[in-house]
C-alpha positions as a printed NumPy array, in Angstrom:
array([[-62.951, -12.356,  23.58 ],
       [-61.109, -15.655,  24.167],
       [-62.215, -17.283,  21.075],
       [-61.091, -14.428,  19.116],
       [-57.48 , -14.393,  20.673],
       [-57.279, -18.187,  20.004],
       [-58.546, -17.849,  16.328],
       [-55.537, -15.073,  15.966],
       [-52.829, -17.426,  17.567],
       [-53.936, -20.511,  15.375],
       [-53.797, -18.388,  12.343],
       [-49.929, -17.506,  13.143],
       [-49.477, -21.032,  14.446],
       [-50.387, -22.617,  10.999],
       [-48.772, -19.957,   8.859],
       [-46.057, -21.722,   6.938],
       [-44.512, -18.983,   4.649],
       [-42.724, -19.934,   1.311],
       [-39.095, -19.278,   0.863],
       [-39.795, -15.998,  -1.112],
       [-42.194, -14.807,   1.629],
       [-39.703, -15.552,   4.218],
       [-37.12 , -13.336,   2.093],
       [-39.639, -10.585,   2.209],
       [-39.153, -10.201,   5.896],
       [-35.471,  -9.382,   5.135],
       [-36.659,  -5.916,   3.997],
       [-37.786,  -5.094,   7.699],
       [-34.273,  -4.603,   9.057],
       [-32.762,  -3.177,   5.575],
       [-35.437,  -0.351,   5.87 ],
       [-35.247,   0.15 ,   9.432],
       [-31.204,   0.188,   9.354],
       [-31.297,   2.632,   6.611],
       [-33.712,   5.082,   8.421],
       [-31.551,   4.692,  11.414],
       [-28.333,   5.728,   9.806],
       [-30.319,   8.914,   8.607],
       [-31.617,   9.552,  12.038],
       [-28.397,   8.584,  14.103],
       [-26.216,  10.681,  12.387],
       [-22.404,   9.995,  13.08 ],
       [-19.368,  12.165,  13.995],
       [-16.786,   9.696,  13.615],
       [-16.618,   9.225,   9.909],
       [-15.306,  12.791,   8.612],
       [-11.681,  11.492,   9.032],
       [-12.291,   8.471,   7.259],
       [-13.662,  10.488,   4.126],
       [-10.544,  12.826,   4.655],
       [ -8.232,   9.644,   4.715],
       [ -9.849,   8.383,   1.477],
       [ -9.303,  11.604,  -0.457],
       [ -5.716,  11.732,   0.73 ],
       [ -5.006,   8.245,  -0.373],
       [ -6.46 ,   8.885,  -3.929],
       [ -4.568,  12.078,  -4.437],
       [ -1.337,  11.403,  -2.513],
       [ -0.785,   7.764,  -1.807],
       [ -0.284,   6.314,   1.69 ],
       [  1.476,   8.412,   4.34 ],
       [  4.03 ,   7.234,   6.678],
       [  4.151,  10.584,   8.505],
       [  0.788,  11.671,  10.105],
       [ -0.379,  14.642,   7.646],
       [ -3.746,  15.892,   9.3  ],
       [ -2.973,  17.362,  12.51 ],
       [ -0.839,  20.467,  13.641],
       [  1.937,  18.047,  15.202],
       [  5.144,  17.332,  13.031],
       [  6.915,  13.942,  12.522],
       [  4.438,  11.57 ,  13.941],
       [  4.966,   8.176,  12.495],
       [  1.665,   6.931,  10.989],
       [  0.   ,   3.675,   9.967],
       [ -3.527,   4.196,   8.082],
       [ -5.043,   0.924,   8.993],
       [ -8.491,   1.637,   7.797],
       [ -7.227,   2.972,   4.241],
       [ -9.373,   0.566,   2.139],
       [-12.672,   1.506,   4.085],
       [-11.821,   5.296,   3.899],
       [-11.38 ,   5.086,   0.109],
       [-14.669,   3.283,  -0.544],
       [-16.48 ,   5.53 ,   2.018],
       [-15.013,   8.616,   0.128],
       [-15.899,   7.519,  -3.199],
       [-19.457,   6.577,  -2.367],
       [-19.848,  10.002,  -0.693],
       [-18.464,  11.579,  -3.986],
       [-21.144,   9.583,  -5.817],
       [-23.718,  11.273,  -3.982],
       [-23.136,  13.283,  -0.725],
       [-26.871,  13.059,  -0.038],
       [-27.261,   9.356,  -0.708],
       [-23.763,   7.724,  -1.201],
       [-23.133,   6.434,   2.334],
       [-26.938,   5.27 ,   2.601],
       [-26.507,   3.113,  -0.695],
       [-23.264,   1.693,   0.836],
       [-24.398,   0.82 ,   4.211],
       [-27.773,  -0.665,   2.558],
       [-25.777,  -2.748,   0.237],
       [-23.26 ,  -3.939,   2.944],
       [-26.114,  -4.907,   4.905],
       [-27.777,  -6.825,   2.193],
       [-24.669,  -9.075,   2.4  ],
       [-24.573,  -9.242,   6.062],
       [-28.159, -10.664,   5.93 ],
       [-27.389, -12.98 ,   3.084],
       [-24.531, -14.501,   4.849],
       [-26.213, -14.516,   8.197],
       [-28.907, -16.589,   6.408],
       [-26.41 , -18.916,   4.724],
       [-24.695, -19.367,   8.032],
       [-27.947, -20.266,   9.506],
       [-29.007, -22.576,   6.741],
       [-25.645, -24.604,   7.511],
       [-26.448, -24.82 ,  11.314],
       [-30.083, -25.516,  10.538],
       [-29.592, -28.141,   7.884],
       [-31.53 , -26.075,   5.547],
       [-34.546, -25.057,   7.527],
       [-35.135, -21.708,   5.766],
       [-37.699, -20.494,   8.256],
       [-35.832, -20.791,  11.192],
       [-32.795, -19.439,   9.362],
       [-34.89 , -16.243,   7.991],
       [-35.999, -15.822,  11.625],
       [-32.447, -16.035,  13.122],
       [-30.87 , -14.192,  10.518],
       [-33.14 , -11.253,  10.906],
       [-32.883, -11.205,  14.687],
       [-29.019, -11.099,  14.557],
       [-29.173,  -8.144,  12.036],
       [-31.715,  -6.277,  14.495],
       [-29.282,  -6.553,  17.309],
       [-26.377,  -5.371,  15.243],
       [-28.68 ,  -2.438,  14.197],
       [-29.52 ,  -1.844,  17.641],
       [-25.886,  -1.649,  18.886],
       [-24.991,   0.794,  15.991],
       [-22.929,  -1.351,  13.715],
       [-24.81 ,  -0.575,  10.406],
       [-23.111,   2.642,  10.159],
       [-20.407,   4.051,   7.596],
       [-17.25 ,   2.921,   9.997],
       [-14.776,   0.183,   8.902],
       [-16.416,  -2.162,  11.495],
       [-19.426,  -2.699,   8.832],
       [-16.78 ,  -4.611,   6.574],
       [-15.294,  -6.542,   9.516],
       [-18.495,  -7.964,  10.441],
       [-19.245,  -8.861,   6.96 ],
       [-15.976, -10.705,   6.919],
       [-16.632, -12.21 ,  10.239],
       [-19.845, -13.681,   9.211],
       [-18.432, -14.966,   5.758],
       [-15.712, -16.518,   8.051],
       [-17.995, -18.417,  10.262],
       [-20.021, -19.495,   7.196],
       [-17.045, -20.965,   5.741],
       [-15.988, -22.815,   9.106],
       [-19.324, -24.165,   9.446],
       [-19.288, -25.667,   6.001],
       [-15.893, -26.969,   6.595],
       [-17.224, -28.738,   9.708],
       [-20.076, -30.202,   7.844],
       [-18.208, -31.23 ,   4.666],
       [-14.605, -32.263,   4.713],
       [-14.319, -31.618,   0.693],
       [-15.569, -28.306,   0.678],
       [-13.402, -25.807,  -1.471],
       [-15.004, -22.74 ,   0.507],
       [-11.962, -22.787,   2.929],
       [ -9.652, -21.687,   0.188],
       [-11.431, -18.126,   0.325],
       [-10.004, -17.48 ,   3.758],
       [ -6.633, -16.129,   2.576],
       [ -8.672, -13.737,   0.504],
       [-10.553, -12.706,   3.624],
       [ -7.226, -12.316,   5.347],
       [ -6.095,  -9.679,   2.529],
       [ -9.366,  -7.843,   2.715],
       [ -9.362,  -7.691,   6.499],
       [ -5.897,  -6.215,   6.968],
       [ -6.657,  -3.432,   4.348],
       [-10.095,  -2.69 ,   5.724],
       [ -9.627,  -2.705,   9.092],
       [ -6.114,  -3.909,  10.557],
       [ -6.537,  -3.113,  14.119],
       [ -9.166,  -5.97 ,  14.21 ],
       [ -7.425,  -8.531,  11.985],
       [ -6.741, -10.819,  14.672],
       [-10.409, -11.205,  15.344],
       [-10.704, -13.611,  12.28 ],
       [ -8.483, -16.134,  14.186],
       [-10.444, -15.587,  17.372],
       [-13.488, -16.543,  15.525],
       [-11.959, -19.595,  14.128],
       [-10.405, -20.569,  17.317],
       [-13.601, -22.881,  18.496],
       [-13.225, -24.6  ,  15.263],
       [ -9.757, -25.405,  15.571],
       [-10.558, -26.825,  19.094],
       [-13.574, -28.863,  17.638],
       [-11.138, -30.301,  14.762],
       [ -8.66 , -31.259,  17.582],
       [-11.234, -33.156,  19.439],
       [-12.329, -34.814,  16.077],
       [ -8.875, -35.936,  15.255],
       [ -8.572, -37.317,  18.911],
       [-11.598, -39.58 ,  17.981],
       [-10.819, -40.21 ,  14.51 ],
       [ -7.163, -40.62 ,  13.86 ],
       [ -8.006, -40.3  ,  10.013],
       [ -9.837, -36.907,  10.307],
       [ -6.839, -34.456,   9.328],
       [ -8.855, -31.263,   8.974],
       [ -6.989, -29.618,  11.956],
       [ -3.855, -29.945,   9.925],
       [ -5.353, -28.398,   7.032],
       [ -6.794, -25.468,   9.049],
       [ -3.429, -24.842,  10.508],
       [ -1.79 , -24.71 ,   7.003],
       [ -4.799, -22.252,   6.017],
       [ -3.829, -20.106,   8.897],
       [ -0.257, -19.769,   7.979],
       [ -1.13 , -18.764,   4.253],
       [ -3.841, -16.336,   5.742],
       [ -0.885, -14.867,   7.916],
       [  1.366, -14.598,   4.893],
       [ -1.276, -13.114,   2.763],
       [ -1.846, -10.415,   5.605],
       [  1.627,  -8.959,   4.514],
       [ -0.177,  -7.783,   1.311],
       [ -0.695,  -4.2  ,   2.563],
       [  0.862,  -0.927,   2.345],
       [  2.328,  -1.064,   5.829],
       [  3.569,  -4.726,   6.11 ],
       [  4.283,  -5.806,   9.555],
       [  3.19 ,  -2.445,  11.166],
       [ -0.45 ,  -3.21 ,   9.915],
       [ -0.468,  -6.741,  11.163],
       [  0.723,  -5.684,  14.594],
       [ -1.086,  -2.48 ,  14.879],
       [ -3.742,  -3.856,  17.429],
       [ -0.777,  -4.577,  19.945],
       [  0.357,  -0.931,  19.861],
       [ -3.113,   0.444,  20.123],
       [ -5.012,  -0.907,  23.133],
       [ -4.519,  -1.126,  26.599],
       [ -3.804,   2.445,  27.323],
       [ -5.914,   3.303,  30.575],
       [ -6.777,   6.923,  29.46 ],
       [ -8.351,   5.678,  26.121],
       [-10.141,   2.749,  27.947],
       [-11.479,   5.509,  30.418],
       [-12.359,   8.232,  27.87 ],
       [-13.764,   6.201,  24.694],
       [-17.112,   4.854,  25.258],
       [-16.802,   1.784,  23.329],
       [-13.582,   0.787,  25.132],
       [-15.124,   0.903,  28.598],
       [-16.205,  -2.542,  30.214],
       [-20.066,  -3.256,  29.675],
       [-21.987,  -2.422,  32.719],
       [-25.218,  -2.029,  33.941],
       [-24.771,   1.846,  34.286],
       [-25.758,   2.243,  30.609],
       [-28.872,   1.634,  28.703],
       [-27.022,  -0.722,  26.288],
       [-25.26 ,  -2.3  ,  28.999],
       [-28.33 ,  -3.307,  30.687],
       [-30.25 ,  -4.37 ,  27.546],
       [-26.948,  -6.637,  26.876],
       [-27.344,  -8.292,  30.393],
       [-30.823,  -8.753,  29.867],
       [-30.323, -10.536,  26.575],
       [-27.455, -12.714,  28.148],
       [-29.462, -13.813,  30.91 ],
       [-32.496, -14.44 ,  28.483],
       [-29.951, -16.617,  26.416],
       [-28.792, -18.608,  29.517],
       [-32.534, -19.453,  30.158],
       [-32.969, -20.342,  26.513],
       [-30.382, -22.801,  26.811],
       [-32.131, -24.468,  29.926],
       [-35.602, -24.305,  28.466],
       [-34.744, -25.699,  24.925],
       [-32.708, -28.81 ,  26.084],
       [-33.636, -31.279,  23.238],
       [-30.584, -29.314,  21.301],
       [-27.152, -30.641,  21.64 ],
       [-24.429, -28.006,  23.1  ],
       [-21.768, -28.502,  20.746],
       [-18.181, -27.82 ,  21.498],
       [-17.472, -24.955,  18.969],
       [-20.911, -23.161,  19.947],
       [-19.689, -23.88 ,  23.648],
       [-16.229, -21.986,  23.145],
       [-17.963, -19.244,  20.702],
       [-20.507, -18.345,  23.577],
       [-17.782, -18.657,  26.424],
       [-14.953, -16.52 ,  24.631],
       [-17.317, -13.703,  23.024],
       [-19.176, -13.349,  26.471],
       [-15.695, -12.623,  27.985],
       [-14.9  , -10.206,  25.371],
       [-18.359,  -8.498,  25.648],
       [-18.084,  -8.046,  29.286],
       [-14.302,  -6.612,  28.87 ],
       [-15.413,  -4.053,  26.219],
       [-18.589,  -2.624,  25.026],
       [-17.272,  -2.51 ,  21.417],
       [-17.344,  -6.356,  21.578],
       [-20.913,  -6.813,  22.376],
       [-21.991,  -6.94 ,  18.765],
       [-19.405,  -9.541,  18.188],
       [-21.15 , -11.601,  20.845],
       [-24.444, -11.431,  18.616],
       [-22.503, -12.522,  15.628],
       [-21.24 , -15.694,  17.396],
       [-24.199, -16.426,  19.723],
       [-27.525, -15.677,  18.04 ],
       [-27.296, -17.787,  14.881],
       [-25.956, -20.93 ,  16.752],
       [-28.968, -20.797,  19.007],
       [-30.424, -22.716,  15.846],
       [-28.717, -25.96 ,  16.953],
       [-30.934, -25.788,  20.001],
       [-34.167, -24.766,  18.041],
       [-34.114, -27.034,  15.067],
       [-35.746, -30.055,  16.595],
       [-38.657, -27.678,  17.2  ],
       [-39.135, -26.622,  13.773],
       [-40.142, -28.628,  10.607],
       [-38.748, -28.121,   7.26 ],
       [-40.618, -26.36 ,   4.325],
       [-43.523, -27.974,   2.81 ],
       [-44.708, -28.09 ,  -0.762],
       [-46.997, -25.221,  -1.79 ],
       [-49.801, -24.884,  -4.538],
       [-49.257, -22.929,  -7.591],
       [-51.829, -20.231,  -6.239],
       [-49.677, -20.079,  -3.298],
       [-46.555, -19.48 ,  -5.408],
       [-47.992, -16.873,  -7.377],
       [-49.329, -14.836,  -4.442],
       [-45.742, -15.134,  -2.963],
       [-44.201, -13.956,  -6.315],
       [-46.836, -10.883,  -6.165],
       [-46.209, -10.085,  -2.702],
       [-42.481, -10.032,  -3.051],
       [-42.474,  -7.811,  -5.924],
       [-44.781,  -5.601,  -4.075],
       [-42.619,  -5.41 ,  -0.894],
       [-39.4  ,  -4.824,  -2.802],
       [-41.351,  -1.774,  -4.518],
       [-42.607,  -0.366,  -1.353],
       [-39.23 ,  -0.819,   0.595],
       [-37.563,   1.246,  -2.13 ],
       [-39.956,   4.079,  -2.106],
       [-39.988,   4.351,   1.611],
       [-36.037,   4.568,   1.692],
       [-35.897,   7.202,  -1.095],
       [-38.65 ,   9.285,   0.178],
       [-37.05 ,   9.238,   3.753],
       [-33.79 ,  10.201,   2.311],
       [-34.964,  13.521,   1.042],
       [-35.461,  14.413,   4.831],
       [-31.86 ,  13.626,   6.124],
       [-28.401,  13.878,   4.879],
       [-25.195,  12.267,   5.632],
       [-21.881,  13.459,   4.438],
       [-23.034,  16.809,   2.877],
       [-22.76 ,  18.977,   6.178],
       [-22.267,  19.172,   9.79 ],
       [-23.313,  21.383,  12.761],
       [-19.858,  22.853,  12.743],
       [-19.853,  24.296,   9.239],
       [-20.471,  27.88 ,   9.913],
       [-17.765,  28.079,  12.477],
       [-15.399,  26.177,  10.059],
       [-16.448,  28.497,   7.291],
       [-15.362,  31.677,   9.247],
       [-11.881,  30.132,  10.034],
       [-11.453,  29.257,   6.221],
       [-12.799,  32.219,   4.724],
       [-11.122,  35.029,   7.035],
       [ -7.814,  33.554,   8.185],
       [ -4.514,  32.355,   6.682],
       [ -4.505,  28.666,   7.384],
       [ -0.553,  28.583,   7.09 ],
       [ -0.431,  30.771,  10.383],
       [ -3.332,  29.211,  11.986],
       [ -2.57 ,  26.999,  15.096],
       [ -5.825,  25.557,  15.839],
       [ -7.23 ,  23.79 ,  19.031],
       [-10.139,  21.234,  18.428],
       [-11.028,  18.494,  20.606],
       [-11.408,  14.802,  19.33 ],
       [-14.856,  15.176,  17.814],
       [-14.523,  18.695,  16.305],
       [-11.124,  17.921,  15.19 ],
       [-12.208,  15.39 ,  12.847],
       [-14.575,  17.532,  10.911],
       [-11.851,  20.336,  11.074],
       [ -9.478,  18.01 ,   9.249],
       [-12.278,  16.941,   6.525],
       [-12.628,  20.833,   5.893],
       [ -8.844,  20.999,   5.29 ],
       [ -7.62 ,  22.599,   8.742],
       [ -4.983,  21.079,  11.142],
       [ -6.193,  20.597,  14.594],
       [ -4.822,  19.555,  17.625],
       [ -6.383,  16.339,  17.949],
       [ -9.143,  13.93 ,  16.395],
       [-11.146,  10.661,  16.986],
       [ -8.338,   8.581,  16.14 ],
       [ -7.182,   7.932,  19.687],
       [ -4.369,   5.317,  19.222],
       [ -2.614,   7.698,  16.715],
       [ -1.581,   9.802,  19.53 ],
       [ -0.112,   7.37 ,  21.491],
       [  3.973,   7.218,  21.586],
       [  3.703,   3.422,  20.863],
       [  2.283,   4.117,  17.551],
       [  3.585,   7.836,  16.546],
       [  7.001,   6.983,  18.06 ],
       [  7.378,  10.419,  19.388],
       [  5.243,  11.648,  22.136],
       [  1.936,  10.411,  24.208],
       [ -0.322,  13.139,  23.301],
       [ -3.554,  11.466,  24.207],
       [ -2.312,  11.509,  27.907],
       [ -2.09 ,  15.204,  27.859],
       [ -5.452,  15.342,  26.155],
       [ -7.013,  13.334,  28.968],
       [ -5.5  ,  15.609,  31.533],
       [ -6.979,  18.513,  29.909],
       [-10.418,  16.961,  29.644],
       [-10.818,  16.322,  33.194],
       [ -9.181,  19.422,  34.588],
       [ -5.95 ,  17.904,  35.719],
       [ -4.128,  20.332,  33.191],
       [ -4.759,  23.96 ,  33.622],
       [ -6.158,  25.013,  30.342],
       [ -3.894,  28.328,  30.458],
       [ -0.862,  26.315,  30.768],
       [ -2.029,  24.172,  27.836],
       [ -3.003,  26.985,  25.367],
       [  0.259,  28.792,  26.386],
       [  2.352,  25.928,  25.559],
       [  1.094,  25.636,  22.031],
       [  0.465,  29.157,  21.563],
       [ -3.035,  28.561,  19.784],
       [ -4.04 ,  31.404,  17.488],
       [ -7.748,  29.863,  17.241],
       [ -9.722,  27.492,  19.332],
       [-13.078,  25.537,  18.861],
       [-14.398,  24.761,  22.175],
       [-17.413,  22.598,  22.861],
       [-19.826,  23.134,  25.737],
       [-18.872,  19.642,  26.847],
       [-15.386,  20.407,  27.488],
       [-14.2  ,  20.973,  31.054],
       [-12.539,  24.486,  30.384],
       [-15.62 ,  25.881,  28.244],
       [-16.83 ,  28.393,  30.801],
       [-13.182,  29.553,  31.636],
       [-12.107,  30.272,  28.094],
       [-15.295,  32.252,  27.6  ],
       [-13.989,  34.659,  30.098],
       [-10.386,  34.513,  29.167],
       [ -9.251,  38.182,  28.128],
       [ -6.432,  36.79 ,  25.879],
       [ -9.256,  35.516,  23.578],
       [-12.307,  36.738,  21.569],
       [-15.347,  34.864,  20.396],
       [-15.72 ,  35.194,  16.722],
       [-18.666,  32.884,  16.583],
       [-20.948,  31.052,  18.916],
       [-22.858,  27.83 ,  17.561],
       [-26.01 ,  26.813,  19.507],
       [-27.289,  23.276,  18.803],
       [-30.579,  23.13 ,  17.417],
       [-31.661,  19.514,  17.473],
       [-31.426,  16.47 ,  19.645],
       [-28.493,  14.835,  17.44 ],
       [-26.235,  17.834,  17.324],
       [-26.878,  18.471,  21.099],
       [-25.865,  14.892,  22.151],
       [-22.919,  14.684,  19.62 ],
       [-21.484,  18.086,  20.022],
       [-23.398,  20.559,  22.372],
       [-22.941,  24.22 ,  21.766],
       [-19.667,  25.342,  20.707],
       [-17.683,  28.668,  20.397],
       [-14.903,  29.763,  17.878],
       [-12.241,  32.017,  19.396],
       [ -9.351,  34.037,  18.225],
       [ -6.438,  35.17 ,  20.361],
       [ -6.108,  38.863,  20.768],
       [ -2.819,  40.063,  19.643],
       [ -0.947,  42.451,  22.059]])
């Protein structure tokens, strides 16, 4: 038994794949990520499809047009992401968003690989391994989904790649692409615009240190000039300074931090939090074990800064993987040899396996796609259809919470609230703090009867997860016109059961 085990170990120990064989491994996370999108589902993208449709039909709104509230100032900070999602969904409601996420993940893997190649001095084997590992972590922490973050993560990876190239090569022209990235980021996802600069700060510090050592090294001044150009280019967006400063008016609200899962501090109380702490401790042990590598300043600052951000908010954990996992190559590269020459027979077998694997990957994704749908329907459909087909929308005053509200908007209704938490802050809408009210309702601090009487709702969509669900079922002022019971694990976790109610006219 021991001899057989040693034989198996030696086979893998001596396995030195060609570059094409290494690329085959990229299909593993691509297939898994596509299947995961189909399985996980996502109730957060409905408002994005609605945004994209609105921009193409009406242009850029400055007054919030999707809810029942009047006169709320509005910045559509994800407009370009929304338009792309909507167009792909129109291309094919069954496959469009799968295709988009698949393509974006190809680019994410490609630039992760390019970044790792820069860090490893072109060692394609270790670069392939670390690129795939990073992508798996992004997949595990639900980044590869139809949300604006998918574009942000791609742009951040490209930014790191450009900065690493600039660090290795003083004369690289790649640095001149940063203003274009600035334009794309402010339009794809304005609330995360300044994350570009946060990811570049460790390099700025490194260039300051290099300038101190070598007075002739002026890259720090070149980078600062590029930053000014990037900031000027950021004004190329439909909302100008409002989009650039959107982050400052959207974060820090204690109610949002308490209610929105991704804004909570990363803790051991959740499975993902526990997993992150295990990975963090494992990384610290890794630094201890692989001491041949040199802990460079930019790597140290990236690790420290991103660890702080990851502990502060759960949504930043995926950013931690971007700025930490690829840089482990700095420690690993002394232990790995570069590629070796291979025979013509090995090359032929490599080409055959490459073509075969690509074909199999496409077949698996297509076959699996016939089982699941994204963008075509929702568990809430039947309840929405009753409201749309049997009642006059002009006279309807609809209560729906953040989750069901997004889908109601997609179907053309105007609910009380949706998942865009920051839109309902007075700092953004310049009128009223609606999110504070929603928080008090959600946690029973505001009596539901006072709330429904205040707005005189004609109809309500209430999920079983809401605090006043059982009370509204017994309210004599409202009658149930539809009861929706969740039928599968995804719908039960995302929505729960729900009821549609109509106010009884006196």
